[in-house]
N, C-alpha and C positions, 0 to 999 in steps of 0.2 A: 718698577721705577727704581733707577740706579741711585745708590746711595754714594754722595761724593763726601770723601773724608777730609780734603784738604781744599778748602776754598780758594786760597792764592793759586795754586797750582792748576785748578780748574779755569779760574778766571783767566789766567796766563795762556792756557791752551786755546780757550774759547777766542781770546784776542787775536792770537795768531791766525785762527781760521777767519774770523769776521774783519780783521783790521783794526787799527787804533779807535779808540773812543774820543769823540770830541766833546763830551758833556763837561759842563763845568764842575770841578771837584771840591769847591770850597764854599762854605756858607750856604750850602743846599738843604740844610737840616736844622732842626730845633728840638729842644727838650722841654717837656712839660711835666708837672708832678703827676704821679699815678697814685691814687688813694685807694685802699682795699684792706681786707682783713687778712689776707695771705701776702707775706713778704714776696716781693718779685726779685729775681735773679737776671737783672738786666746787664747785658755784655754788649760791647760794640768794639770794633777795630778801626784804627787809623793810622795814618802814616805818623811816624815819631818825630814831629816838626816841633818847634819851639812854641808855637801857637797851642798846639795839642798838649804839649807838656805843662803849660800854664794852666789850661783849662782842667787838666787831669789833677793837677796839684790842689786846685781850689774844690773841685767837684767828687773826683774819684781817686783819693791818694794811694789806694790799693791795687796794683795790677792784678789782673786774673793770673791764675797759676801758670797758664800757657805763655804768658809774658810777651816779649817781642820776638818777632822772626826777621833776622838781619837779612836772610836770603830774599824774603818777599818785601822788606821795608814795611811791616805792619806790626803794630802793638795791639794787644787785647786788653780791655780794661773793664771793670764792674762799676756800675752806677747805683746809688740809692736814689730813686726818683720819687720817694715817699716824702721827701722833705718839701 
């Protein structure tokens, strides 16, 4: 199995091969609390939009150490879903 180190680059390469995606990209997910004894390190990436910034400010105020990638227009964030 091949290890992919940079998802945005891989996604870009696959998109060039397969053509553009026509899937809806907004409001196609939801978050729910996850309760357990072991703390979880939940990370996600999203486009740095105003809507995302407002959600992050409320739910995940600290970006992941990898931060935003201007080249790919993605930001990585961590969430605490135990609340």
